[in-house]
Structure formats: C-alpha cells, structure tokens
MDTraj code that builds the backbone (N, CA, C; nanometers):
import mdtraj as md
import numpy as np

residues = "MET THR ALA GLU MET VAL ARG ASN GLY TYR GLN SER ASN GLN PHE ASP LEU ILE LEU ILE GLY ALA SER THR GLY GLY PRO GLU ALA LEU THR SER ILE LEU SER SER LEU SER GLU SER PHE LYS CYS PRO ILE VAL ILE ILE GLN HIS MET PRO GLU ASN PHE ILE PRO SER PHE VAL LYS GLN LEU ASN ARG ASP CYS LYS LEU GLU CYS PHE LYS ALA VAL ASN GLY HIS MET LEU GLU ALA GLY LYS VAL LEU VAL ALA PRO GLY ASN GLN SER LEU GLU ILE VAL SER LYS ASN LYS GLY PHE ALA VAL SER TYR LYS SER CYS SER LEU ASN THR GLU PHE CYS PRO SER VAL ASP ILE LEU PHE GLN SER VAL ASP ARG ALA MET GLY LEU LYS VAL LEU GLY MET VAL LEU THR GLY ILE GLY SER ASP GLY ALA LEU GLY ALA LYS ASN LEU LYS GLU SER GLY ALA GLU ILE TRP VAL GLN GLU GLU LYS GLU CYS VAL ALA PHE GLY MET PRO LYS ALA VAL ILE GLU THR GLY ILE VAL ASP ARG ILE LEU SER LEU ASP ASP MET ARG SER GLY LEU GLU ARG LEU".split()
xyz = np.array([
    [6.7964, -21.0479, 13.5260],
    [6.6527, -21.0747, 13.5097],
    [6.6121, -21.0482, 13.3644],
    [6.5473, -21.1441, 13.3017],
    [6.5066, -21.1289, 13.1628],
    [6.3757, -21.0520, 13.1521],
    [6.3491, -21.0006, 13.0308],
    [6.2233, -20.9284, 13.0074],
    [6.1038, -21.0189, 13.0337],
    [6.1175, -21.1480, 12.9987],
    [6.0071, -21.2415, 13.0186],
    [5.9785, -21.2598, 13.1668],
    [6.0836, -21.2663, 13.2470],
    [6.0650, -21.2793, 13.3916],
    [5.9958, -21.1566, 13.4484],
    [6.0308, -21.0393, 13.3966],
    [5.9699, -20.9157, 13.4449],
    [5.8212, -20.9145, 13.4131],
    [5.7853, -20.9673, 13.2953],
    [5.6454, -20.9632, 13.2534],
    [5.5568, -21.0563, 13.3361],
    [5.6141, -21.1614, 13.3891],
    [5.5331, -21.2652, 13.4541],
    [5.4707, -21.2164, 13.5839],
    [5.3441, -21.2528, 13.6020],
    [5.2797, -21.2426, 13.7324],
    [5.2578, -21.1040, 13.7869],
    [5.1651, -21.0297, 13.7300],
    [5.1298, -20.9005, 13.7894],
    [5.0652, -20.9224, 13.9252],
    [5.1161, -20.8509, 14.0244],
    [5.0593, -20.8599, 14.1594],
    [4.9940, -20.7266, 14.1929],
    [4.8655, -20.7283, 14.2251],
    [4.7912, -20.6061, 14.2521],
    [4.8443, -20.5353, 14.3758],
    [4.8624, -20.4064, 14.3660],
    [4.9069, -20.3241, 14.4775],
    [4.8212, -20.1994, 14.4837],
    [4.8206, -20.1379, 14.6007],
    [4.7508, -20.0113, 14.6173],
    [4.8556, -19.9006, 14.6262],
    [4.8407, -19.7973, 14.5447],
    [4.9365, -19.6873, 14.5426],
    [4.8706, -19.5583, 14.5904],
    [4.9537, -19.4705, 14.6463],
    [4.9085, -19.3382, 14.6881],
    [4.9193, -19.2368, 14.5752],
    [5.0085, -19.2639, 14.4779],
    [5.0380, -19.1677, 14.3728],
    [5.0937, -19.2403, 14.2524],
    [5.0507, -19.1968, 14.1334],
    [5.1042, -19.2500, 14.0085],
    [5.1718, -19.1366, 13.9327],
    [5.2985, -19.1579, 13.8936],
    [5.3752, -19.0614, 13.8156],
    [5.4044, -19.1231, 13.6793],
    [5.3765, -19.0483, 13.5719],
    [5.3943, -19.1017, 13.4364],
    [5.4792, -19.0055, 13.3548],
    [5.5796, -19.0606, 13.2847],
    [5.6610, -18.9822, 13.1921],
    [5.6486, -19.0363, 13.0513],
    [5.6386, -18.9456, 12.9543],
    [5.6243, -18.9862, 12.8144],
    [5.6786, -18.8769, 12.7226],
    [5.7111, -18.9168, 12.6014],
    [5.7573, -18.8202, 12.5006],
    [5.6926, -18.8563, 12.3669],
    [5.7720, -18.8835, 12.2648],
    [5.7190, -18.9138, 12.1322],
    [5.6223, -19.0321, 12.1363],
    [5.5003, -19.0109, 12.0883],
    [5.3969, -19.1138, 12.0931],
    [5.3200, -19.1156, 12.2237],
    [5.3603, -19.0312, 12.3176],
    [5.2980, -19.0303, 12.4492],
    [5.1510, -18.9918, 12.4537],
    [5.1091, -18.8881, 12.3799],
    [4.9677, -18.8498, 12.3884],
    [4.8718, -18.9638, 12.3583],
    [4.9035, -19.0439, 12.2564],
    [4.8161, -19.1560, 12.2229],
    [4.8206, -19.2636, 12.3311],
    [4.9410, -19.2927, 12.3819],
    [4.9542, -19.3942, 12.4851],
    [4.8839, -19.3509, 12.6134],
    [4.9023, -19.2252, 12.6516],
    [4.8382, -19.1739, 12.7720],
    [4.6867, -19.1764, 12.7605],
    [4.6358, -19.1350, 12.6460],
    [4.4912, -19.1364, 12.6251],
    [4.4369, -19.2779, 12.6328],
    [4.5099, -19.3722, 12.5738],
    [4.4681, -19.5120, 12.5767],
    [4.4586, -19.5636, 12.7200],
    [4.5570, -19.5304, 12.8024],
    [4.5573, -19.5787, 12.9410],
    [4.4514, -19.5072, 13.0249],
    [4.4519, -19.3751, 13.0197],
    [4.3641, -19.2984, 13.1093],
    [4.2168, -19.3138, 13.0743],
    [4.1856, -19.3321, 12.9461],
    [4.0452, -19.3428, 12.9055],
    [3.9801, -19.4697, 12.9571],
    [4.0610, -19.5669, 13.0010],
    [4.0052, -19.6927, 13.0517],
    [3.9703, -19.6860, 13.1998],
    [4.0165, -19.5817, 13.2689],
    [3.9964, -19.5743, 13.4133],
    [3.8589, -19.5184, 13.4458],
    [3.7945, -19.5774, 13.5443],
    [3.6591, -19.5360, 13.5812],
    [3.6626, -19.4168, 13.6760],
    [3.5471, -19.3567, 13.6962],
    [3.5355, -19.2427, 13.7873],
    [3.5680, -19.2814, 13.9313],
    [3.5632, -19.4096, 13.9606],
    [3.5913, -19.4554, 14.0970],
    [3.7405, -19.4710, 14.1246],
    [3.8237, -19.4498, 14.0229],
    [3.9684, -19.4601, 14.0411],
    [4.0143, -19.3433, 14.1282],
    [4.0754, -19.3717, 14.2424],
    [4.0990, -19.2683, 14.3431],
    [4.2437, -19.2227, 14.3558],
    [4.3339, -19.2782, 14.2790],
    [4.4749, -19.2429, 14.2955],
    [4.5097, -19.1181, 14.2138],
    [4.5747, -19.0172, 14.2736],
    [4.6190, -18.9009, 14.1962],
    [4.7222, -18.9426, 14.0917],
    [4.7206, -18.8744, 13.9788],
    [4.8147, -18.9023, 13.8692],
    [4.8801, -18.7711, 13.8269],
    [5.0127, -18.7731, 13.8151],
    [5.0870, -18.6567, 13.7659],
    [5.1649, -18.6991, 13.6422],
    [5.1532, -18.6197, 13.5356],
    [5.2095, -18.6562, 13.4053],
    [5.3124, -18.5540, 13.3598],
    [5.4255, -18.6043, 13.3117],
    [5.5206, -18.5244, 13.2334],
    [5.5112, -18.5743, 13.0901],
    [5.4651, -18.4896, 12.9993],
    [5.4608, -18.5209, 12.8568],
    [5.5473, -18.4183, 12.7862],
    [5.6521, -18.4638, 12.7179],
    [5.7365, -18.3709, 12.6426],
    [5.6544, -18.3113, 12.5286],
    [5.6205, -18.1848, 12.5425],
    [5.5324, -18.1195, 12.4464],
    [5.5467, -17.9687, 12.4626],
    [5.5488, -17.8926, 12.3528],
    [5.5562, -17.7469, 12.3654],
    [5.4390, -17.6915, 12.4465],
    [5.4652, -17.5850, 12.5195],
    [5.3651, -17.5271, 12.6087],
    [5.2347, -17.4938, 12.5377],
    [5.2426, -17.4446, 12.4138],
    [5.1200, -17.4021, 12.3463],
    [5.0288, -17.5192, 12.3073],
    [5.0801, -17.6427, 12.3155],
    [4.9979, -17.7602, 12.2855],
    [4.9355, -17.8223, 12.4108],
    [4.9853, -17.7856, 12.5276],
    [4.9388, -17.8488, 12.6510],
    [4.7884, -17.8267, 12.6754],
    [4.7345, -17.7032, 12.6624],
    [4.5913, -17.6848, 12.6877],
    [4.5024, -17.7732, 12.5997],
    [4.5372, -17.7875, 12.4725],
    [4.4547, -17.8702, 12.3844],
    [4.4689, -18.0181, 12.4192],
    [4.5880, -18.0577, 12.4647],
    [4.6079, -18.1968, 12.5079],
    [4.5233, -18.2273, 12.6309],
    [4.5229, -18.1360, 12.7277],
    [4.4413, -18.1546, 12.8472],
    [4.2932, -18.1572, 12.8106],
    [4.2533, -18.0722, 12.7180],
    [4.1143, -18.0709, 12.6724],
    [4.0768, -18.2042, 12.6096],
    [4.1685, -18.2600, 12.5307],
    [4.1439, -18.3908, 12.4690],
    [4.1288, -18.4988, 12.5754],
    [4.2166, -18.4959, 12.6764],
    [4.2067, -18.5947, 12.7838],
    [4.0715, -18.5849, 12.8545],
    [4.0272, -18.4638, 12.8809],
    [3.8976, -18.4464, 12.9474],
    [3.7822, -18.4944, 12.8610],
    [3.7979, -18.4840, 12.7311],
    [3.6937, -18.5311, 12.6410],
    [3.6882, -18.6836, 12.6370],
    [3.8064, -18.7483, 12.6451],
    [3.8139, -18.8926, 12.6270],
    [3.8141, -18.9719, 12.7573],
    [3.8380, -18.9050, 12.8698],
    [3.8561, -18.9752, 12.9968],
    [3.7453, -18.9400, 13.0963],
    [3.7210, -19.0319, 13.1877],
    [3.6221, -19.0090, 13.2929],
    [3.6810, -18.9307, 13.4107],
    [3.8134, -18.9380, 13.4288],
    [3.8788, -18.8634, 13.5357],
    [3.8941, -18.7169, 13.4951],
    [3.8981, -18.6279, 13.5932],
    [3.9207, -18.4867, 13.5662],
    [4.0693, -18.4618, 13.5437],
    [4.1004, -18.3923, 13.4353],
    [4.2393, -18.3653, 13.3984],
    [4.2633, -18.2140, 13.3958],
    [4.3789, -18.1719, 13.4456],
    [4.4105, -18.0301, 13.4555],
    [4.5537, -18.0044, 13.4106],
    [4.5769, -17.8868, 13.3535],
    [4.7139, -17.8375, 13.3420],
    [4.7540, -17.7933, 13.4820],
    [4.8642, -17.8477, 13.5328],
    [4.9042, -17.8222, 13.6708],
    [4.9424, -17.6759, 13.6910],
    [4.8975, -17.6200, 13.8013],
    [4.9387, -17.4856, 13.8416],
    [5.0240, -17.4991, 13.9672],
    [5.1095, -17.4016, 13.9898],
    [5.1998, -17.4058, 14.1036],
    [5.1198, -17.4156, 14.2341],
    [5.1502, -17.5152, 14.3163],
    [5.0799, -17.5332, 14.4415],
    [4.9560, -17.6192, 14.4326],
    [4.9246, -17.6716, 14.3144],
    [4.8070, -17.7560, 14.2939],
    [4.8173, -17.8797, 14.3838],
    [4.7192, -17.8984, 14.4720],
    [4.7207, -18.0132, 14.5634],
    [4.6908, -18.1429, 14.4874],
    [4.7530, -18.2506, 14.5303],
    [4.7212, -18.3822, 14.4767],
    [4.5898, -18.4278, 14.5360],
    [4.4965, -18.4661, 14.4496],
    [4.3643, -18.5086, 14.4946],
    [4.3275, -18.6410, 14.4309],
    [4.2517, -18.7204, 14.5048],
    [4.2092, -18.8512, 14.4559],
    [4.1368, -18.8383, 14.3227],
    [4.1785, -18.9206, 14.2276],
    [4.1102, -18.9250, 14.0994],
    [4.1348, -18.8067, 14.0076],
    [4.2280, -18.7192, 14.0413],
    [4.2579, -18.6019, 13.9571],
    [4.3901, -18.6247, 13.8836],
    [4.3949, -18.5821, 13.7577],
    [4.5132, -18.5967, 13.6734],
    [4.5730, -18.4586, 13.6484],
    [4.7007, -18.4412, 13.6815],
    [4.7707, -18.3153, 13.6598],
    [4.8756, -18.3340, 13.5515],
    [4.8749, -18.2450, 13.4522],
    [4.9713, -18.2494, 13.3425],
    [5.0643, -18.1303, 13.3554],
    [5.1937, -18.1549, 13.3521],
    [5.2917, -18.0476, 13.3665],
    [5.2818, -17.9487, 13.2513],
    [5.3068, -17.8200, 13.2777],
    [5.3156, -17.7230, 13.1685],
    [5.4314, -17.7588, 13.0771],
    [5.4316, -17.7048, 12.9579],
    [5.5323, -17.7425, 12.8591],
    [5.6649, -17.6719, 12.8729],
    [5.6750, -17.5773, 12.9658],
    [5.8007, -17.5025, 12.9799],
    [5.8519, -17.5008, 13.1238],
    [5.7919, -17.5808, 13.2110],
    [5.8354, -17.5925, 13.3500],
    [5.8238, -17.7391, 13.3902],
    [5.9159, -17.7827, 13.4740],
    [5.9007, -17.9152, 13.5320],
    [5.8273, -17.9040, 13.6648],
    [5.7883, -18.0182, 13.7160],
    [5.7156, -18.0221, 13.8427],
    [5.7922, -18.1068, 13.9431],
    [5.7779, -18.0703, 14.0697],
    [5.8231, -18.1514, 14.1809],
    [5.7025, -18.1817, 14.2696],
    [5.7098, -18.2911, 14.3433],
    [5.6110, -18.3213, 14.4464],
    [5.6647, -18.2655, 14.5788],
    [5.5836, -18.1863, 14.6466],
    [5.6264, -18.1252, 14.7729],
    [5.5175, -18.1446, 14.8781],
    [5.5584, -18.1408, 15.0042],
    [5.4630, -18.1460, 15.1146],
    [5.3978, -18.0095, 15.1306],
    [5.2650, -18.0103, 15.1556],
    [5.1937, -17.8836, 15.1706],
    [5.0653, -17.9060, 15.2498],
    [5.0461, -17.8261, 15.3539],
    [4.9205, -17.8294, 15.4314],
    [4.8792, -17.9710, 15.4710],
    [4.9738, -18.0471, 15.5248],
    [4.9497, -18.1851, 15.5693],
    [4.9111, -18.2777, 15.4546],
    [4.9387, -18.2346, 15.3319],
    [4.9156, -18.3171, 15.2142],
    [5.0328, -18.3008, 15.1191],
    [5.0053, -18.3170, 14.9908],
    [5.1100, -18.3056, 14.8900],
    [5.0589, -18.2241, 14.7716],
    [5.1509, -18.1515, 14.7095],
    [5.1171, -18.0637, 14.5983],
    [5.2277, -18.0700, 14.4945],
    [5.2021, -18.0089, 14.3788],
    [5.3067, -17.9927, 14.2786],
    [5.3616, -17.8505, 14.2880],
    [5.4894, -17.8404, 14.2618],
    [5.5563, -17.7112, 14.2645],
    [5.6392, -17.6963, 14.1376],
    [5.6344, -17.5786, 14.0746],
    [5.7138, -17.5573, 13.9543],
    [5.8625, -17.5666, 13.9850],
    [5.9369, -17.6267, 13.8944],
    [6.0817, -17.6393, 13.9050],
    [6.1413, -17.5985, 13.7714],
    [6.2221, -17.4913, 13.7707],
    [6.2859, -17.4475, 13.6479],
    [6.3869, -17.5523, 13.6024],
    [6.3920, -17.5746, 13.4729],
    [6.4871, -17.6710, 13.4180],
    [6.6227, -17.6040, 13.3992],
    [6.7279, -17.6729, 13.4389],
    [6.8622, -17.6181, 13.4243],
    [6.9077, -17.6260, 13.2798],
    [7.0149, -17.5556, 13.2491],
    [7.0649, -17.5500, 13.1120],
    [7.1114, -17.6861, 13.0622],
    [7.1535, -17.7751, 13.1540],
    [7.2010, -17.9071, 13.1117],
    [7.0909, -18.0127, 13.1133],
    [6.9657, -17.9693, 13.1350],
    [6.8522, -18.0614, 13.1279],
    [6.8086, -18.0762, 12.9824],
    [6.8086, -18.2005, 12.9331],
    [6.7789, -18.2234, 12.7912],
    [6.6345, -18.1884, 12.7577],
    [6.5431, -18.2210, 12.8482],
    [6.4015, -18.1969, 12.8219],
    [6.3411, -18.1124, 12.9330],
    [6.2507, -18.0260, 12.8946],
    [6.1760, -17.9466, 12.9913],
    [6.0306, -17.9428, 12.9441],
    [5.9378, -18.0003, 13.0202],
    [5.9505, -18.0552, 13.1554],
    [6.0330, -18.1845, 13.1594],
    [6.0825, -18.2178, 13.2775],
    [6.1735, -18.3302, 13.2957],
    [6.1099, -18.4396, 13.3812],
    [6.1088, -18.5606, 13.3268],
    [6.0608, -18.6762, 13.4023],
    [6.1540, -18.7023, 13.5208],
    [6.2848, -18.6883, 13.4969],
    [6.3816, -18.7095, 13.6050],
    [6.3531, -18.6190, 13.7239],
    [6.3276, -18.4911, 13.6988],
    [6.3033, -18.3966, 13.8074],
    [6.1807, -18.4373, 13.8879],
    [6.0732, -18.4751, 13.8192],
    [5.9524, -18.5182, 13.8903],
    [5.9801, -18.6416, 13.9748],
    [6.0395, -18.7432, 13.9142],
    [6.0640, -18.8685, 13.9848],
    [6.1597, -18.8471, 14.1031],
    [6.2629, -18.7668, 14.0825],
    [6.3633, -18.7470, 14.1871],
    [6.3094, -18.6666, 14.3056],
    [6.1971, -18.6006, 14.2871],
    [6.1433, -18.5175, 14.3947],
    [6.0753, -18.5988, 14.5042],
    [6.0453, -18.7261, 14.4765],
    [5.9763, -18.8099, 14.5748],
    [6.0788, -18.8757, 14.6662],
    [6.0682, -18.8473, 14.7919],
    [6.1619, -18.8967, 14.8926],
    [6.0949, -19.0035, 14.9785],
    [6.1743, -19.1011, 15.0216],
    [6.1206, -19.2083, 15.1071],
    [6.0538, -19.1523, 15.2319],
    [6.1058, -19.0396, 15.2808],
    [6.0519, -18.9801, 15.4025],
    [5.9076, -18.9329, 15.3853],
    [5.8647, -18.9133, 15.2594],
    [5.7272, -18.8714, 15.2355],
    [5.6275, -18.9803, 15.2713],
    [5.6724, -19.1055, 15.2722],
    [5.5849, -19.2151, 15.3094],
    [5.4830, -19.2521, 15.2041],
    [5.5030, -19.2076, 15.0812],
    [5.4087, -19.2358, 14.9737],
    [5.4432, -19.3672, 14.9037],
    [5.3404, -19.4448, 14.8728],
    [5.3577, -19.5636, 14.7905],
    [5.3321, -19.5230, 14.6461],
    [5.4373, -19.5233, 14.5653],
    [5.4326, -19.4620, 14.4325],
    [5.4507, -19.5664, 14.3233],
    [5.3753, -19.5484, 14.2151],
    [5.3965, -19.6223, 14.0919],
    [5.4533, -19.5252, 13.9895],
    [5.5731, -19.5536, 13.9392],
    [5.6323, -19.4738, 13.8330],
    [5.6211, -19.5464, 13.7006],
    [5.5703, -19.4776, 13.5990],
    [5.5507, -19.5385, 13.4680],
    [5.6253, -19.4570, 13.3624],
    [5.6998, -19.5254, 13.2769],
    [5.7699, -19.4593, 13.1664],
    [5.7200, -19.5188, 13.0363],
    [5.6649, -19.4320, 12.9529],
    [5.6058, -19.4743, 12.8261],
    [5.6964, -19.4352, 12.7102],
    [5.6476, -19.4585, 12.5919],
    [5.7194, -19.4310, 12.4681],
    [5.7849, -19.2931, 12.4663],
    [5.9063, -19.2851, 12.4108],
    [5.9725, -19.1559, 12.4017],
    [6.1187, -19.1684, 12.3640],
    [6.1718, -19.0641, 12.3028],
    [6.3132, -19.0609, 12.2665],
    [6.3962, -19.0185, 12.3873],
    [6.5259, -19.0481, 12.3807],
    [6.6162, -19.0051, 12.4855],
    [6.6135, -19.0959, 12.6060],
    [6.6648, -19.0443, 12.7175],
    [6.6764, -19.1253, 12.8397],
    [6.6120, -19.0580, 12.9597],
    [6.5320, -18.9532, 12.9378],
    [6.4681, -18.8852, 13.0494],
    [6.3813, -18.9839, 13.1278],
    [6.4007, -18.9872, 13.2577],
    [6.3262, -19.0791, 13.3426],
    [6.4109, -19.1896, 13.4009],
    [6.5262, -19.2196, 13.3398],
    [6.6093, -19.3306, 13.3877],
    [6.6688, -19.3002, 13.5251],
    [6.7298, -19.1835, 13.5407],
    [6.7873, -19.1466, 13.6699],
    [6.6784, -19.1318, 13.7752],
    [6.5683, -19.0692, 13.7365],
    [6.4584, -19.0507, 13.8293],
    [6.3964, -19.1816, 13.8726],
    [6.3863, -19.2766, 13.7807],
    [6.3292, -19.4072, 13.8148],
    [6.4157, -19.4790, 13.9179],
    [6.5472, -19.4649, 13.9062],
    [6.6368, -19.5252, 14.0054],
    [6.6119, -19.4645, 14.1433],
    [6.5942, -19.3326, 14.1464],
    [6.5632, -19.2662, 14.2729],
    [6.4315, -19.3144, 14.3302],
    [6.3302, -19.3236, 14.2430],
    [6.1992, -19.3710, 14.2876],
    [6.2099, -19.5113, 14.3465],
    [6.2825, -19.5976, 14.2767],
    [6.2967, -19.7360, 14.3232],
    [6.3627, -19.7402, 14.4599],
    [6.4647, -19.6564, 14.4800],
    [6.5334, -19.6504, 14.6093],
    [6.4406, -19.5989, 14.7191],
    [6.3355, -19.5278, 14.6790],
    [6.2377, -19.4775, 14.7755],
    [6.1229, -19.5753, 14.7965],
    [6.1328, -19.6937, 14.7357],
    [6.0328, -19.7973, 14.7565],
    [5.9248, -19.8040, 14.6506],
    [5.9401, -19.7302, 14.5411],
    [5.8374, -19.7274, 14.4366],
    [5.8413, -19.8529, 14.3506],
    [5.7322, -19.8748, 14.2785],
    [5.7267, -19.9789, 14.1757],
    [5.7395, -19.9098, 14.0404],
    [5.8107, -19.9738, 13.9465],
    [5.8389, -19.9129, 13.8160],
    [5.7858, -20.0010, 13.7038],
    [5.7025, -19.9410, 13.6181],
    [5.6542, -20.0062, 13.4972],
    [5.7050, -19.9303, 13.3749],
    [5.7338, -20.0035, 13.2670],
    [5.7668, -19.9392, 13.1401],
    [5.6877, -20.0052, 13.0276],
    [5.6689, -19.9303, 12.9214],
    [5.5963, -19.9801, 12.8044],
    [5.6872, -20.0703, 12.7220],
    [5.6326, -20.1810, 12.6735],
    [5.7138, -20.2743, 12.5973],
    [5.7499, -20.2177, 12.4597],
    [5.8612, -20.2654, 12.4057],
    [5.9211, -20.2076, 12.2853],
    [5.8295, -20.2114, 12.1641],
    [5.7613, -20.3236, 12.1415],
    [5.6871, -20.3389, 12.0162],
    [5.5729, -20.2397, 12.0028],
    [5.5278, -20.1798, 12.1123],
    [5.4186, -20.0832, 12.1061],
    [5.4673, -19.9377, 12.1073],
    [5.5954, -19.9170, 12.1304],
    [5.6474, -19.7805, 12.1423],
    [5.6722, -19.7173, 12.0061],
    [5.6355, -19.5918, 11.9930],
    [5.6754, -19.5142, 11.8756],
    [5.8260, -19.4912, 11.8800],
    [5.8785, -19.4655, 11.9996],
    [6.0225, -19.4529, 12.0237],
    [6.0529, -19.5244, 12.1543],
    [6.1518, -19.6146, 12.1534],
    [6.1778, -19.6999, 12.2695],
    [6.2887, -19.6446, 12.3601],
    [6.3389, -19.5252, 12.3304],
    [6.4535, -19.4718, 12.4030],
    [6.4320, -19.4621, 12.5528],
    [6.3244, -19.3989, 12.5951],
    [6.3016, -19.3778, 12.7384],
    [6.2771, -19.5090, 12.8131],
    [6.1852, -19.5958, 12.7665],
    [6.1688, -19.7234, 12.8372],
    [6.2979, -19.8059, 12.8394],
    [6.3691, -19.8079, 12.7287],
    [6.4936, -19.8855, 12.7211],
    [6.5947, -19.8362, 12.8233],
    [6.6079, -19.7040, 12.8353],
    [6.7041, -19.6469, 12.9301],
    [6.6703, -19.6873, 13.0730],
    [6.5410, -19.6926, 13.1046],
    [6.4998, -19.7341, 13.2391],
    [6.5273, -19.8832, 13.2596],
    [6.4959, -19.9646, 13.1589],
    [6.5210, -20.1089, 13.1680],
    [6.6692, -20.1356, 13.1932],
    [6.7556, -20.0599, 13.1275],
    [6.9005, -20.0812, 13.1398],
    [6.9532, -20.0480, 13.2788],
    [6.8751, -19.9779, 13.3610],
    [6.9176, -19.9530, 13.4988],
    [6.9005, -20.0770, 13.5861],
    [6.8197, -20.1723, 13.5394],
    [6.8002, -20.2967, 13.6128],
    [6.7005, -20.2886, 13.7269],
    [6.6175, -20.1842, 13.7286],
    [6.5274, -20.1673, 13.8432],
    [6.3796, -20.1816, 13.8057],
    [6.3507, -20.2207, 13.6830],
    [6.2123, -20.2264, 13.6355],
    [6.1384, -20.3470, 13.6934],
    [6.0168, -20.3248, 13.7407],
    [5.9331, -20.4329, 13.7936],
    [5.8486, -20.4986, 13.6854],
    [5.7982, -20.4206, 13.5905],
    [5.7094, -20.4742, 13.4872],
    [5.7387, -20.4086, 13.3533],
    [5.7475, -20.4900, 13.2473],
    [5.7525, -20.4425, 13.1085],
    [5.6210, -20.4848, 13.0465],
    [5.5356, -20.3886, 13.0124],
    [5.3965, -20.4191, 12.9833],
    [5.3477, -20.3563, 12.8533],
    [5.2508, -20.4214, 12.7924],
    [5.1747, -20.3606, 12.6835],
    [5.0782, -20.2584, 12.7424],
    [5.0230, -20.1740, 12.6582],
    [4.9229, -20.0787, 12.7063],
    [4.8012, -20.1509, 12.7623],
    [4.7628, -20.2617, 12.6996],
    [4.6496, -20.3403, 12.7510],
    [4.6772, -20.3894, 12.8925],
    [4.8000, -20.4384, 12.9146],
    [4.8334, -20.4882, 13.0479],
    [4.8444, -20.3747, 13.1486],
    [4.8910, -20.2589, 13.1054],
    [4.8939, -20.1423, 13.1948],
    [4.7514, -20.1031, 13.2343],
    [4.6634, -20.1017, 13.1360],
    [4.5246, -20.0658, 13.1657],
    [4.4625, -20.1641, 13.2646],
    [4.4783, -20.2933, 13.2369],
    [4.4173, -20.3922, 13.3257],
    [4.4819, -20.3890, 13.4638],
    [4.6126, -20.3620, 13.4691],
    [4.6794, -20.3518, 13.5983],
    [4.6266, -20.2368, 13.6809],
    [4.6099, -20.1220, 13.6176],
    [4.5568, -20.0054, 13.6891],
    [4.4116, -20.0260, 13.7301],
    [4.3361, -20.0925, 13.6457],
    [4.1954, -20.1146, 13.6769],
    [4.1778, -20.2033, 13.8011],
    [4.2800, -20.2830, 13.8325],
    [4.2709, -20.3701, 13.9503],
    [4.3013, -20.2967, 14.0791],
    [4.3580, -20.1777, 14.0691],
    [4.4002, -20.1065, 14.1903],
    [4.2782, -20.0556, 14.2674],
])
top = md.Topology()
chain = top.add_chain()
for i, resn in enumerate(residues, 1):
    res = top.add_residue(resn, chain, resSeq=i)
    for name in ("N", "CA", "C"):
        top.add_atom(name, md.element.get_by_symbol(name[0]), res)
traj = md.Trajectory(xyz[None], top)
C-alpha cells in the first residue's frame, strides 16, 4: 500500500479513546491539534510526550491556556473521562487498566532496556481487545522508533492508526517506524488530523 493510497478518503469513525505518542517537535504538534477541538469533544485523550519530568507541569499549563479541553498531568488511578486530556509524567509510563466498571491510567515503571520513559509502546500495548474499546492511536513527530511495536498491538486489537506526514515532522523517526510495520490507516498533515478529529 502506497502513502498516497493511505491518505485517500478519510472515513469518519467514533472512538472511545484516543492515544497519542510524540517526541521531538511534539509539544507544538500536540498544541496545534488539541487547540482546534471544541468543548463538546467527548473522547478521552491520553498523551505520551517524551519530555523531562520538570517540564511536564508547564507543558500541561500551556495546553490548558491554549485548548478548550481540560488537560491534566496524569496521576496513578486517574479515571478516563469524556473530553479530558491526560499527559503522562516525564519519569513514568502509563498503562490503560480496567477500574470501577470503567478505565483508568496506571503508572508503569520503565525497564532498563526501554529507550524512552515514558514509553509510547507501553501505553499502546496495554490496550487489549478484551477491553472492548474502539481506539485511535496517533504517532506524531519524534526521533527513534517508540510506538511502532505498540501500534502493531493496537492494530491487532482493532484500533485505527494515524501518523503525521514526513514533511511536517521535526523528526520523522517515530512515524516512519510505524509506517514500516505496514499497519497504518492514515498518513496525515496536522490540518487533516484536526479536521478528522473535529468530525468525530
């Protein structure tokens, strides 16, 4: 399947959860996407942004200043709620877990062989088909290959996968690694990601 074929024909879908991974250039890309969403957007969003822990609070503050949705630094056990954005801490990864007949985030320590902490792979791999969630996984600009293995797991669980197109990426490593797995549904510009989400 060519990149052009992947880009053709966005089909609107309704998702229960959106998971986003980003690294170098991610804060700007994330702000661009999230700032376009209205207060009526009801899908929970969980973000892994490769960033030192001491920068996370200011990043979340910036998101709250620029976005209509409420954004939080995720705490252990934080329930997924409609229209709420959770950002992983800079020194722990997150998993999605079942809790109180709903779903929450749970801290996951990164192993010594994990290249990045927090890890996009760990977040993506935590979603199991048995959870019954309809998930959109998005991988934005970033170095390395974090997210590629997790995206394959997500796809096997029935998720849809979007990645940011090369010409807009500060670093194309992460989107490229996901594309090379052959499981990507859409290769999109930030404008197309925004318009796609706005249709949900």
